[in-house]
N, CA, C, O and the ligand as a Tripos MOL2 file, in Angstrom:
@<TRIPOS>MOLECULE
protein
  297   295    75     0     0
PROTEIN
NO_CHARGES

@<TRIPOS>ATOM
      1 N         -19.2300  -12.7510   -2.3070 N.3       1 MET1
      2 CA        -18.3060  -12.3520   -3.3770 C.3       1 MET1
      3 C         -19.0970  -12.0430   -4.6410 C.2       1 MET1
      4 O         -19.9970  -12.7850   -5.0340 O.2       1 MET1
      5 N         -18.7350  -10.9230   -5.2660 N.am      2 GLN2
      6 CA        -19.4990  -10.4700   -6.4270 C.3       2 GLN2
      7 C         -18.8820  -11.0050   -7.7220 C.2       2 GLN2
      8 O         -17.6600  -11.0490   -7.8640 O.2       2 GLN2
      9 N         -19.7140  -11.4010   -8.6390 N.am      3 CYS3
     10 CA        -19.2570  -11.8690   -9.9430 C.3       3 CYS3
     11 C         -18.7630  -10.6750  -10.7620 C.2       3 CYS3
     12 O         -19.4830   -9.6860  -10.8970 O.2       3 CYS3
     13 N         -17.5370  -10.7520  -11.3150 N.am      4 PRO4
     14 CA        -17.0230   -9.6160  -12.0920 C.3       4 PRO4
     15 C         -17.7200   -9.4570  -13.4400 C.2       4 PRO4
     16 O         -17.6220   -8.4110  -14.0820 O.2       4 PRO4
     17 N         -18.4150  -10.4940  -13.8550 N.am      5 GLN5
     18 CA        -19.0820  -10.4990  -15.1590 C.3       5 GLN5
     19 C         -20.4620   -9.8350  -15.1080 C.2       5 GLN5
     20 O         -20.7570   -8.9340  -15.8940 O.2       5 GLN5
     21 N         -21.2870  -10.2870  -14.1870 N.am      6 CYS6
     22 CA        -22.6690   -9.8020  -14.1470 C.3       6 CYS6
     23 C         -22.9990   -9.1090  -12.8220 C.2       6 CYS6
     24 O         -24.1400   -8.6980  -12.6070 O.2       6 CYS6
     25 N         -22.0260   -8.9790  -11.9510 N.am      7 THR7
     26 CA        -22.1410   -8.3410  -10.6190 C.3       7 THR7
     27 C         -23.1630   -9.0070   -9.6890 C.2       7 THR7
     28 O         -23.5790   -8.4240   -8.6880 O.2       7 THR7
     29 N         -23.5530  -10.2160  -10.0290 N.am      8 SER8
     30 CA        -24.4230  -10.9500   -9.1150 C.3       8 SER8
     31 C         -23.6130  -11.4040   -7.8970 C.2       8 SER8
     32 O         -22.4290  -11.7170   -8.0140 O.2       8 SER8
     33 N         -24.2460  -11.4370   -6.7550 N.am      9 THR9
     34 CA        -23.5320  -11.8850   -5.5580 C.3       9 THR9
     35 C         -23.7960  -13.3630   -5.2870 C.2       9 THR9
     36 O         -23.3660  -13.9100   -4.2710 O.2       9 THR9
     37 N         -24.5120  -13.9980   -6.2180 N.am     10 ASP10
     38 CA        -24.8480  -15.4040   -6.0570 C.3      10 ASP10
     39 C         -23.7400  -16.2830   -6.6440 C.2      10 ASP10
     40 O         -23.9100  -16.9060   -7.6920 O.2      10 ASP10
     41 N         -22.6030  -16.3160   -5.9450 N.am     11 THR11
     42 CA        -21.4700  -17.1090   -6.4150 C.3      11 THR11
     43 C         -21.1080  -18.1520   -5.3730 C.2      11 THR11
     44 O         -21.4190  -17.9980   -4.1920 O.2      11 THR11
     45 N         -20.4490  -19.2130   -5.8150 N.am     12 TYR12
     46 CA        -20.0350  -20.2380   -4.8650 C.3      12 TYR12
     47 C         -18.6220  -20.7370   -5.1880 C.2      12 TYR12
     48 O         -18.1420  -20.6160   -6.3150 O.2      12 TYR12
     49 N         -17.9790  -21.2970   -4.1740 N.am     13 VAL13
     50 CA        -16.5990  -21.7610   -4.3100 C.3      13 VAL13
     51 C         -16.5820  -23.1640   -4.8970 C.2      13 VAL13
     52 O         -17.2580  -24.0600   -4.3910 O.2      13 VAL13
     53 N         -15.8000  -23.3600   -5.9750 N.am     14 ILE14
     54 CA        -15.6950  -24.7030   -6.5460 C.3      14 ILE14
     55 C         -14.3610  -25.3430   -6.2090 C.2      14 ILE14
     56 O         -14.2170  -26.5640   -6.2770 O.2      14 ILE14
     57 N         -13.3870  -24.5210   -5.8460 N.am     15 ASN15
     58 CA        -12.0720  -25.0540   -5.4970 C.3      15 ASN15
     59 C         -11.3490  -24.0380   -4.6250 C.2      15 ASN15
     60 O         -11.5070  -22.8310   -4.8080 O.2      15 ASN15
     61 N         -10.5590  -24.5270   -3.6800 N.am     16 SER16
     62 CA         -9.8360  -23.6120   -2.8150 C.3      16 SER16
     63 C          -8.4670  -24.1910   -2.5040 C.2      16 SER16
     64 O          -8.3520  -25.3560   -2.1240 O.2      16 SER16
     65 N          -7.4420  -23.3890   -2.6620 N.am     17 ARG17
     66 CA         -6.0740  -23.8610   -2.4570 C.3      17 ARG17
     67 C          -5.2980  -22.8710   -1.6100 C.2      17 ARG17
     68 O          -5.2880  -21.6690   -1.8740 O.2      17 ARG17
     69 N          -4.6530  -23.4020   -0.5900 N.am     18 LYS18
     70 CA         -3.8760  -22.5410    0.2800 C.3      18 LYS18
     71 C          -2.4730  -22.4010   -0.2900 C.2      18 LYS18
     72 O          -1.8360  -23.3950   -0.6380 O.2      18 LYS18
     73 N          -1.9880  -21.1590   -0.3870 N.am     19 SER19
     74 CA         -0.6150  -20.9550   -0.8300 C.3      19 SER19
     75 C           0.0230  -19.8870    0.0390 C.2      19 SER19
     76 O          -0.2230  -18.6960   -0.1540 O.2      19 SER19
     77 N           0.8450  -20.3080    1.0020 N.am     20 GLY20
     78 CA          1.4820  -19.3880    1.9210 C.3      20 GLY20
     79 C           0.4530  -18.7150    2.8160 C.2      20 GLY20
     80 O          -0.3080  -19.3780    3.5210 O.2      20 GLY20
     81 N           0.4430  -17.3940    2.7770 N.am     21 GLU21
     82 CA         -0.4740  -16.6400    3.6220 C.3      21 GLU21
     83 C          -1.7580  -16.3070    2.8870 C.2      21 GLU21
     84 O          -2.6300  -15.6050    3.4000 O.2      21 GLU21
     85 N          -1.8510  -16.8230    1.6850 N.am     22 HIS22
     86 CA         -3.0220  -16.5220    0.8760 C.3      22 HIS22
     87 C          -3.8260  -17.7820    0.5900 C.2      22 HIS22
     88 O          -3.3410  -18.9070    0.7150 O.2      22 HIS22
     89 N          -5.0210  -17.5560    0.2160 N.am     23 ARG23
     90 CA         -5.8630  -18.6540   -0.2150 C.3      23 ARG23
     91 C          -6.4640  -18.2980   -1.5700 C.2      23 ARG23
     92 O          -7.1300  -17.2760   -1.7300 O.2      23 ARG23
     93 N          -6.2110  -19.1640   -2.5290 N.am     24 ARG24
     94 CA         -6.7890  -18.9570   -3.8570 C.3      24 ARG24
     95 C          -8.1080  -19.7040   -3.9230 C.2      24 ARG24
     96 O          -8.1960  -20.8640   -3.5190 O.2      24 ARG24
     97 N          -9.1130  -19.0470   -4.4250 N.am     25 ARG25
     98 CA        -10.4060  -19.6880   -4.5350 C.3      25 ARG25
     99 C         -10.9260  -19.5840   -5.9580 C.2      25 ARG25
    100 O         -10.9380  -18.5100   -6.5580 O.2      25 ARG25
    101 N         -11.3570  -20.7260   -6.4840 N.am     26 ARG26
    102 CA        -12.0440  -20.7110   -7.7630 C.3      26 ARG26
    103 C         -13.5120  -20.5690   -7.4470 C.2      26 ARG26
    104 O         -14.0660  -21.3340   -6.6560 O.2      26 ARG26
    105 N         -14.1340  -19.6010   -8.0570 N.am     27 ARG27
    106 CA        -15.5400  -19.3810   -7.8110 C.3      27 ARG27
    107 C         -16.3340  -19.4600   -9.1000 C.2      27 ARG27
    108 O         -15.8100  -19.2360  -10.1910 O.2      27 ARG27
    109 N         -17.5930  -19.7790   -8.9510 N.am     28 LYS28
    110 CA        -18.4680  -19.8400  -10.1100 C.3      28 LYS28
    111 C         -19.7300  -19.0800   -9.7880 C.2      28 LYS28
    112 O         -20.2820  -19.1830   -8.6920 O.2      28 LYS28
    113 N         -20.1740  -18.3210  -10.7580 N.am     29 CYS29
    114 CA        -21.3880  -17.5410  -10.5950 C.3      29 CYS29
    115 C         -22.5840  -18.4010  -10.9940 C.2      29 CYS29
    116 O         -22.5830  -19.0240  -12.0550 O.2      29 CYS29
    117 N         -23.5970  -18.4290  -10.1430 N.am     30 SER30
    118 CA        -24.7710  -19.2510  -10.4880 C.3      30 SER30
    119 C         -25.6870  -18.5380  -11.4770 C.2      30 SER30
    120 O         -26.5780  -19.1560  -12.0590 O.2      30 SER30
    121 N         -25.4690  -17.2450  -11.6660 N.am     31 GLU31
    122 CA        -26.2890  -16.4900  -12.6110 C.3      31 GLU31
    123 C         -25.8240  -16.7030  -14.0500 C.2      31 GLU31
    124 O         -26.5920  -17.1540  -14.9000 O.2      31 GLU31
    125 N         -24.5520  -16.3710  -14.3160 N.am     32 CYS32
    126 CA        -24.0560  -16.4130  -15.7020 C.3      32 CYS32
    127 C         -23.0460  -17.5320  -15.9330 C.2      32 CYS32
    128 O         -22.5200  -17.6610  -17.0390 O.2      32 CYS32
    129 N         -22.7650  -18.3420  -14.9170 N.am     33 LYS33
    130 CA        -21.8400  -19.4870  -14.9860 C.3      33 LYS33
    131 C         -20.3900  -19.0650  -15.2320 C.2      33 LYS33
    132 O         -19.5440  -19.8810  -15.6000 O.2      33 LYS33
    133 N         -20.1260  -17.7900  -15.0240 N.am     34 HIS34
    134 CA        -18.7680  -17.2940  -15.2090 C.3      34 HIS34
    135 C         -17.8760  -17.8050  -14.0870 C.2      34 HIS34
    136 O         -18.2510  -17.7630  -12.9150 O.2      34 HIS34
    137 N         -16.6720  -18.2960  -14.4620 N.am     35 LYS35
    138 CA        -15.7200  -18.7690  -13.4630 C.3      35 LYS35
    139 C         -14.6360  -17.7260  -13.2630 C.2      35 LYS35
    140 O         -14.1260  -17.1500  -14.2240 O.2      35 LYS35
    141 N         -14.2950  -17.4910  -12.0230 N.am     36 PHE36
    142 CA        -13.2290  -16.5310  -11.7250 C.3      36 PHE36
    143 C         -12.5180  -16.9610  -10.4570 C.2      36 PHE36
    144 O         -13.0560  -17.7330   -9.6640 O.2      36 PHE36
    145 N         -11.3030  -16.4580  -10.2680 N.am     37 SER37
    146 CA        -10.5810  -16.8210   -9.0590 C.3      37 SER37
    147 C         -10.3130  -15.6010   -8.1960 C.2      37 SER37
    148 O         -10.1720  -14.4830   -8.6920 O.2      37 SER37
    149 N         -10.2470  -15.8390   -6.9060 N.am     38 THR38
    150 CA         -9.9920  -14.7600   -5.9690 C.3      38 THR38
    151 C          -8.8070  -15.1380   -5.0890 C.2      38 THR38
    152 O          -8.5180  -16.3170   -4.8820 O.2      38 THR38
    153 N          -8.1440  -14.1410   -4.5910 N.am     39 MET39
    154 CA         -7.0080  -14.3340   -3.7010 C.3      39 MET39
    155 C          -7.3690  -13.7060   -2.3640 C.2      39 MET39
    156 O          -7.6590  -12.5120   -2.2910 O.2      39 MET39
    157 N          -7.3520  -14.4970   -1.3250 N.am     40 GLU40
    158 CA         -7.7340  -13.9590   -0.0230 C.3      40 GLU40
    159 C          -6.6030  -14.1240    0.9750 C.2      40 GLU40
    160 O          -5.9670  -15.1760    1.0460 O.2      40 GLU40
    161 N          -6.3650  -13.0870    1.7340 N.am     41 ILE41
    162 CA         -5.3780  -13.1790    2.8040 C.3      41 ILE41
    163 C          -6.0360  -13.9080    3.9680 C.2      41 ILE41
    164 O          -7.1300  -13.5510    4.4030 O.2      41 ILE41
    165 N          -5.3560  -14.9290    4.4610 N.am     42 LEU42
    166 CA         -5.9320  -15.7170    5.5430 C.3      42 LEU42
    167 C          -6.1280  -14.8640    6.7900 C.2      42 LEU42
    168 O          -5.2680  -14.0660    7.1650 O.2      42 LEU42
    169 N          -7.2600  -15.0500    7.4090 N.am     43 VAL43
    170 CA         -7.5590  -14.2870    8.6200 C.3      43 VAL43
    171 C          -6.6640  -14.7840    9.7480 C.2      43 VAL43
    172 O          -6.6000  -15.9790   10.0340 O.2      43 VAL43
    173 N          -5.9920  -13.8610   10.3640 N.am     44 LYS44
    174 CA         -5.0650  -14.2280   11.4270 C.3      44 LYS44
    175 C          -5.8390  -14.3960   12.7370 C.2      44 LYS44
    176 O          -6.5190  -13.4780   13.1930 O.2      44 LYS44
    177 N          -5.7240  -15.5610   13.3180 N.am     45 THR45
    178 CA         -6.3920  -15.8080   14.5920 C.3      45 THR45
    179 C          -5.3840  -15.8120   15.7400 C.2      45 THR45
    180 O          -5.7150  -16.0840   16.8940 O.2      45 THR45
    181 N          -4.1350  -15.4970   15.3710 N.am     46 LYS46
    182 CA         -3.0830  -15.4500   16.3860 C.3      46 LYS46
    183 C          -3.3620  -14.3590   17.4150 C.2      46 LYS46
    184 O          -4.0140  -13.3600   17.1150 O.2      46 LYS46
    185 N          -2.8750  -14.5590   18.6000 N.am     47 ARG47
    186 CA         -3.0100  -13.5320   19.6220 C.3      47 ARG47
    187 C          -1.9560  -12.4530   19.3950 C.2      47 ARG47
    188 O          -0.9740  -12.6660   18.6840 O.2      47 ARG47
    189 N          -2.1750  -11.3030   20.0050 N.am     48 ASP48
    190 CA         -1.2900  -10.1560   19.8130 C.3      48 ASP48
    191 C           0.1790  -10.4790   20.1010 C.2      48 ASP48
    192 O           1.0670  -10.0660   19.3550 O.2      48 ASP48
    193 N           0.4250  -11.2080   21.1670 N.am     49 ASN49
    194 CA          1.7920  -11.5720   21.5400 C.3      49 ASN49
    195 C           2.5100  -12.3000   20.4160 C.2      49 ASN49
    196 O           3.6570  -12.0020   20.0830 O.2      49 ASN49
    197 N           1.8030  -13.2610   19.8430 N.am     50 ASN50
    198 CA          2.3720  -14.0200   18.7400 C.3      50 ASN50
    199 C           2.6390  -13.1270   17.5460 C.2      50 ASN50
    200 O           3.6190  -13.2970   16.8210 O.2      50 ASN50
    201 N           1.7430  -12.1720   17.3610 N.am     51 ASP51
    202 CA          1.8670  -11.2630   16.2410 C.3      51 ASP51
    203 C           3.1350  -10.4160   16.3920 C.2      51 ASP51
    204 O           3.8720  -10.2030   15.4290 O.2      51 ASP51
    205 N           3.3720   -9.9430   17.6080 N.am     52 ILE52
    206 CA          4.5720   -9.1490   17.8790 C.3      52 ILE52
    207 C           5.8210  -10.0150   17.6880 C.2      52 ILE52
    208 O           6.8080   -9.5760   17.0960 O.2      52 ILE52
    209 N           5.7660  -11.2400   18.1920 N.am     53 ALA53
    210 CA          6.8870  -12.1610   18.0320 C.3      53 ALA53
    211 C           7.1860  -12.3830   16.5560 C.2      53 ALA53
    212 O           8.3440  -12.4240   16.1400 O.2      53 ALA53
    213 N           6.1340  -12.5240   15.7810 N.am     54 HIS54
    214 CA          6.2940  -12.7360   14.3470 C.3      54 HIS54
    215 C           6.9280  -11.5130   13.6860 C.2      54 HIS54
    216 O           7.7890  -11.6420   12.8150 O.2      54 HIS54
    217 N           6.4880  -10.3140   14.1140 N.am     55 LYS55
    218 CA          7.0380   -9.0810   13.5610 C.3      55 LYS55
    219 C           8.5200   -8.9440   13.8980 C.2      55 LYS55
    220 O           9.3270   -8.5460   13.0590 O.2      55 LYS55
    221 N           8.8650   -9.2830   15.1560 N.am     56 LEU56
    222 CA         10.2600   -9.2200   15.5840 C.3      56 LEU56
    223 C          11.1110  -10.1750   14.7610 C.2      56 LEU56
    224 O          12.2360   -9.8580   14.3740 O.2      56 LEU56
    225 N          10.5480  -11.3500   14.5040 N.am     57 GLN57
    226 CA         11.2410  -12.3400   13.6930 C.3      57 GLN57
    227 C          11.5310  -11.7820   12.3010 C.2      57 GLN57
    228 O          12.6230  -11.9510   11.7590 O.2      57 GLN57
    229 N          10.5340  -11.1190   11.7440 N.am     58 THR58
    230 CA         10.6670  -10.5180   10.4230 C.3      58 THR58
    231 C          11.7410   -9.4330   10.4440 C.2      58 THR58
    232 O          12.5520   -9.3450    9.5220 O.2      58 THR58
    233 N          11.7510   -8.6020   11.5000 N.am     59 ILE59
    234 CA         12.7400   -7.5330   11.6260 C.3      59 ILE59
    235 C          14.1460   -8.1330   11.7460 C.2      59 ILE59
    236 O          15.0930   -7.6650   11.1140 O.2      59 ILE59
    237 N          14.2580   -9.1830   12.5760 N.am     60 ASN60
    238 CA         15.5490   -9.8520   12.7250 C.3      60 ASN60
    239 C          16.0650  -10.3760   11.3930 C.2      60 ASN60
    240 O          17.2540  -10.2760   11.0900 O.2      60 ASN60
    241 N          15.1690  -10.9270   10.6140 N.am     61 LYS61
    242 CA         15.5540  -11.4640    9.3170 C.3      61 LYS61
    243 C          16.0260  -10.3320    8.4090 C.2      61 LYS61
    244 O          17.0060  -10.4740    7.6780 O.2      61 LYS61
    245 N          15.3130   -9.2060    8.4660 N.am     62 LEU62
    246 CA         15.6850   -8.0400    7.6620 C.3      62 LEU62
    247 C          17.0690   -7.5360    8.0650 C.2      62 LEU62
    248 O          17.8830   -7.1750    7.2150 O.2      62 LEU62
    249 N          17.3230   -7.5170    9.3780 N.am     63 MET63
    250 CA         18.6220   -7.0760    9.8820 C.3      63 MET63
    251 C          19.7280   -7.9880    9.3790 C.2      63 MET63
    252 O          20.7920   -7.5230    8.9710 O.2      63 MET63
    253 N          19.4690   -9.2920    9.4100 N.am     64 ASP64
    254 CA         20.4450  -10.2590    8.9090 C.3      64 ASP64
    255 C          20.7470  -10.0050    7.4410 C.2      64 ASP64
    256 O          21.9020  -10.0030    7.0150 O.2      64 ASP64
    257 N          19.6760   -9.7900    6.6740 N.am     65 ASP65
    258 CA         19.8390   -9.5250    5.2490 C.3      65 ASP65
    259 C          20.6530   -8.2570    5.0300 C.2      65 ASP65
    260 O          21.4910   -8.1840    4.1310 O.2      65 ASP65
    261 N          20.3890   -7.2570    5.8750 N.am     66 MET66
    262 CA         21.0740   -5.9760    5.7700 C.3      66 MET66
    263 C          22.5630   -6.1450    6.0690 C.2      66 MET66
    264 O          23.4190   -5.5970    5.3750 O.2      66 MET66
    265 N          22.8540   -6.9280    7.1340 N.am     67 LYS67
    266 CA         24.2510   -7.1980    7.4890 C.3      67 LYS67
    267 C          24.9770   -7.8690    6.3310 C.2      67 LYS67
    268 O          26.0970   -7.5000    5.9810 O.2      67 LYS67
    269 N          24.3170   -8.8600    5.7450 N.am     68 LYS68
    270 CA         24.8950   -9.5820    4.6120 C.3      68 LYS68
    271 C          25.1730   -8.6080    3.4770 C.2      68 LYS68
    272 O          26.2220   -8.6680    2.8350 O.2      68 LYS68
    273 N          24.2260   -7.7120    3.2380 N.am     69 TRP69
    274 CA         24.3420   -6.7500    2.1440 C.3      69 TRP69
    275 C          25.5360   -5.8290    2.4030 C.2      69 TRP69
    276 O          26.3130   -5.5260    1.4980 O.2      69 TRP69
    277 N          25.6640   -5.3860    3.6710 N.am     70 ILE70
    278 CA         26.7710   -4.4890    4.0250 C.3      70 ILE70
    279 C          28.1130   -5.2210    3.8590 C.2      70 ILE70
    280 O          29.0870   -4.6550    3.3630 O.2      70 ILE70
    281 N          28.1380   -6.5060    4.2890 N.am     71 GLU71
    282 CA         29.3550   -7.3010    4.1380 C.3      71 GLU71
    283 C          29.7570   -7.4110    2.6710 C.2      71 GLU71
    284 O          30.9390   -7.3610    2.3320 O.2      71 GLU71
    285 N          28.7710   -7.5580    1.8220 N.am     72 LEU72
    286 CA         29.0420   -7.7410    0.4070 C.3      72 LEU72
    287 C          29.3700   -6.4320   -0.2980 C.2      72 LEU72
    288 O          30.2130   -6.3870   -1.1940 O.2      72 LEU72
    289 N          28.6860   -5.3590    0.1250 N.am     73 ASN73
    290 CA         28.7890   -4.0920   -0.6030 C.3      73 ASN73
    291 C          29.5250   -2.9790    0.1450 C.2      73 ASN73
    292 O          29.9590   -1.9940   -0.4520 O.2      73 ASN73
    293 N          29.6560   -3.1550    1.4580 N.am     74 GLY74
    294 CA         30.2300   -2.0860    2.2540 C.3      74 GLY74
    295 C          31.7500   -2.1050    2.1600 C.2      74 GLY74
    296 O          32.4170   -1.2700    2.7710 O.2      74 GLY74
    297 ZN        -22.1260  -13.7570  -13.1260 Zn       75 ZN75
@<TRIPOS>BOND
     1     1     2 1
     2     2     3 1
     3     3     4 2
     4     3     5 am
     5     5     6 1
     6     6     7 1
     7     7     8 2
     8     7     9 am
     9     9    10 1
    10    10    11 1
    11    11    12 2
    12    11    13 am
    13    13    14 1
    14    14    15 1
    15    15    16 2
    16    15    17 am
    17    17    18 1
    18    18    19 1
    19    19    20 2
    20    19    21 am
    21    21    22 1
    22    22    23 1
    23    23    24 2
    24    23    25 am
    25    25    26 1
    26    26    27 1
    27    27    28 2
    28    27    29 am
    29    29    30 1
    30    30    31 1
    31    31    32 2
    32    31    33 am
    33    33    34 1
    34    34    35 1
    35    35    36 2
    36    35    37 am
    37    37    38 1
    38    38    39 1
    39    39    40 2
    40    39    41 am
    41    41    42 1
    42    42    43 1
    43    43    44 2
    44    43    45 am
    45    45    46 1
    46    46    47 1
    47    47    48 2
    48    47    49 am
    49    49    50 1
    50    50    51 1
    51    51    52 2
    52    51    53 am
    53    53    54 1
    54    54    55 1
    55    55    56 2
    56    55    57 am
    57    57    58 1
    58    58    59 1
    59    59    60 2
    60    59    61 am
    61    61    62 1
    62    62    63 1
    63    63    64 2
    64    63    65 am
    65    65    66 1
    66    66    67 1
    67    67    68 2
    68    67    69 am
    69    69    70 1
    70    70    71 1
    71    71    72 2
    72    71    73 am
    73    73    74 1
    74    74    75 1
    75    75    76 2
    76    75    77 am
    77    77    78 1
    78    78    79 1
    79    79    80 2
    80    79    81 am
    81    81    82 1
    82    82    83 1
    83    83    84 2
    84    83    85 am
    85    85    86 1
    86    86    87 1
    87    87    88 2
    88    87    89 am
    89    89    90 1
    90    90    91 1
    91    91    92 2
    92    91    93 am
    93    93    94 1
    94    94    95 1
    95    95    96 2
    96    95    97 am
    97    97    98 1
    98    98    99 1
    99    99   100 2
   100    99   101 am
   101   101   102 1
   102   102   103 1
   103   103   104 2
   104   103   105 am
   105   105   106 1
   106   106   107 1
   107   107   108 2
   108   107   109 am
   109   109   110 1
   110   110   111 1
   111   111   112 2
   112   111   113 am
   113   113   114 1
   114   114   115 1
   115   115   116 2
   116   115   117 am
   117   117   118 1
   118   118   119 1
   119   119   120 2
   120   119   121 am
   121   121   122 1
   122   122   123 1
   123   123   124 2
   124   123   125 am
   125   125   126 1
   126   126   127 1
   127   127   128 2
   128   127   129 am
   129   129   130 1
   130   130   131 1
   131   131   132 2
   132   131   133 am
   133   133   134 1
   134   134   135 1
   135   135   136 2
   136   135   137 am
   137   137   138 1
   138   138   139 1
   139   139   140 2
   140   139   141 am
   141   141   142 1
   142   142   143 1
   143   143   144 2
   144   143   145 am
   145   145   146 1
   146   146   147 1
   147   147   148 2
   148   147   149 am
   149   149   150 1
   150   150   151 1
   151   151   152 2
   152   151   153 am
   153   153   154 1
   154   154   155 1
   155   155   156 2
   156   155   157 am
   157   157   158 1
   158   158   159 1
   159   159   160 2
   160   159   161 am
   161   161   162 1
   162   162   163 1
   163   163   164 2
   164   163   165 am
   165   165   166 1
   166   166   167 1
   167   167   168 2
   168   167   169 am
   169   169   170 1
   170   170   171 1
   171   171   172 2
   172   171   173 am
   173   173   174 1
   174   174   175 1
   175   175   176 2
   176   175   177 am
   177   177   178 1
   178   178   179 1
   179   179   180 2
   180   179   181 am
   181   181   182 1
   182   182   183 1
   183   183   184 2
   184   183   185 am
   185   185   186 1
   186   186   187 1
   187   187   188 2
   188   187   189 am
   189   189   190 1
   190   190   191 1
   191   191   192 2
   192   191   193 am
   193   193   194 1
   194   194   195 1
   195   195   196 2
   196   195   197 am
   197   197   198 1
   198   198   199 1
   199   199   200 2
   200   199   201 am
   201   201   202 1
   202   202   203 1
   203   203   204 2
   204   203   205 am
   205   205   206 1
   206   206   207 1
   207   207   208 2
   208   207   209 am
   209   209   210 1
   210   210   211 1
   211   211   212 2
   212   211   213 am
   213   213   214 1
   214   214   215 1
   215   215   216 2
   216   215   217 am
   217   217   218 1
   218   218   219 1
   219   219   220 2
   220   219   221 am
   221   221   222 1
   222   222   223 1
   223   223   224 2
   224   223   225 am
   225   225   226 1
   226   226   227 1
   227   227   228 2
   228   227   229 am
   229   229   230 1
   230   230   231 1
   231   231   232 2
   232   231   233 am
   233   233   234 1
   234   234   235 1
   235   235   236 2
   236   235   237 am
   237   237   238 1
   238   238   239 1
   239   239   240 2
   240   239   241 am
   241   241   242 1
   242   242   243 1
   243   243   244 2
   244   243   245 am
   245   245   246 1
   246   246   247 1
   247   247   248 2
   248   247   249 am
   249   249   250 1
   250   250   251 1
   251   251   252 2
   252   251   253 am
   253   253   254 1
   254   254   255 1
   255   255   256 2
   256   255   257 am
   257   257   258 1
   258   258   259 1
   259   259   260 2
   260   259   261 am
   261   261   262 1
   262   262   263 1
   263   263   264 2
   264   263   265 am
   265   265   266 1
   266   266   267 1
   267   267   268 2
   268   267   269 am
   269   269   270 1
   270   270   271 1
   271   271   272 2
   272   271   273 am
   273   273   274 1
   274   274   275 1
   275   275   276 2
   276   275   277 am
   277   277   278 1
   278   278   279 1
   279   279   280 2
   280   279   281 am
   281   281   282 1
   282   282   283 1
   283   283   284 2
   284   283   285 am
   285   285   286 1
   286   286   287 1
   287   287   288 2
   288   287   289 am
   289   289   290 1
   290   290   291 1
   291   291   292 2
   292   291   293 am
   293   293   294 1
   294   294   295 1
   295   295   296 2
@<TRIPOS>SUBSTRUCTURE
     1 MET1         2 RESIDUE 1 A MET
     2 GLN2         6 RESIDUE 1 A GLN
     3 CYS3        10 RESIDUE 1 A CYS
     4 PRO4        14 RESIDUE 1 A PRO
     5 GLN5        18 RESIDUE 1 A GLN
     6 CYS6        22 RESIDUE 1 A CYS
     7 THR7        26 RESIDUE 1 A THR
     8 SER8        30 RESIDUE 1 A SER
     9 THR9        34 RESIDUE 1 A THR
    10 ASP10       38 RESIDUE 1 A ASP
    11 THR11       42 RESIDUE 1 A THR
    12 TYR12       46 RESIDUE 1 A TYR
    13 VAL13       50 RESIDUE 1 A VAL
    14 ILE14       54 RESIDUE 1 A ILE
    15 ASN15       58 RESIDUE 1 A ASN
    16 SER16       62 RESIDUE 1 A SER
    17 ARG17       66 RESIDUE 1 A ARG
    18 LYS18       70 RESIDUE 1 A LYS
    19 SER19       74 RESIDUE 1 A SER
    20 GLY20       78 RESIDUE 1 A GLY
    21 GLU21       82 RESIDUE 1 A GLU
    22 HIS22       86 RESIDUE 1 A HIS
    23 ARG23       90 RESIDUE 1 A ARG
    24 ARG24       94 RESIDUE 1 A ARG
    25 ARG25       98 RESIDUE 1 A ARG
    26 ARG26      102 RESIDUE 1 A ARG
    27 ARG27      106 RESIDUE 1 A ARG
    28 LYS28      110 RESIDUE 1 A LYS
    29 CYS29      114 RESIDUE 1 A CYS
    30 SER30      118 RESIDUE 1 A SER
    31 GLU31      122 RESIDUE 1 A GLU
    32 CYS32      126 RESIDUE 1 A CYS
    33 LYS33      130 RESIDUE 1 A LYS
    34 HIS34      134 RESIDUE 1 A HIS
    35 LYS35      138 RESIDUE 1 A LYS
    36 PHE36      142 RESIDUE 1 A PHE
    37 SER37      146 RESIDUE 1 A SER
    38 THR38      150 RESIDUE 1 A THR
    39 MET39      154 RESIDUE 1 A MET
    40 GLU40      158 RESIDUE 1 A GLU
    41 ILE41      162 RESIDUE 1 A ILE
    42 LEU42      166 RESIDUE 1 A LEU
    43 VAL43      170 RESIDUE 1 A VAL
    44 LYS44      174 RESIDUE 1 A LYS
    45 THR45      178 RESIDUE 1 A THR
    46 LYS46      182 RESIDUE 1 A LYS
    47 ARG47      186 RESIDUE 1 A ARG
    48 ASP48      190 RESIDUE 1 A ASP
    49 ASN49      194 RESIDUE 1 A ASN
    50 ASN50      198 RESIDUE 1 A ASN
    51 ASP51      202 RESIDUE 1 A ASP
    52 ILE52      206 RESIDUE 1 A ILE
    53 ALA53      210 RESIDUE 1 A ALA
    54 HIS54      214 RESIDUE 1 A HIS
    55 LYS55      218 RESIDUE 1 A LYS
    56 LEU56      222 RESIDUE 1 A LEU
    57 GLN57      226 RESIDUE 1 A GLN
    58 THR58      230 RESIDUE 1 A THR
    59 ILE59      234 RESIDUE 1 A ILE
    60 ASN60      238 RESIDUE 1 A ASN
    61 LYS61      242 RESIDUE 1 A LYS
    62 LEU62      246 RESIDUE 1 A LEU
    63 MET63      250 RESIDUE 1 A MET
    64 ASP64      254 RESIDUE 1 A ASP
    65 ASP65      258 RESIDUE 1 A ASP
    66 MET66      262 RESIDUE 1 A MET
    67 LYS67      266 RESIDUE 1 A LYS
    68 LYS68      270 RESIDUE 1 A LYS
    69 TRP69      274 RESIDUE 1 A TRP
    70 ILE70      278 RESIDUE 1 A ILE
    71 GLU71      282 RESIDUE 1 A GLU
    72 LEU72      286 RESIDUE 1 A LEU
    73 ASN73      290 RESIDUE 1 A ASN
    74 GLY74      294 RESIDUE 1 A GLY
    75 ZN75       297 GROUP 0 **** ****
């Protein structure tokens, strides 16, 4: 990870917090001591089948939301 201050790549993680599908990391540059945070999407290690199941779940949820919207507005 590159430091946004001095563009050195000599940075290290001082804190890391998982939030949902993301991971927030506090990093510190060993060159200029600049602290910055990064947001990383967690690497998915799920197999393809699970991924499709997850997508279907998301679509189903969207459909439910759509039905609710139509009931309210249609
Ligand atoms: Zn730096």
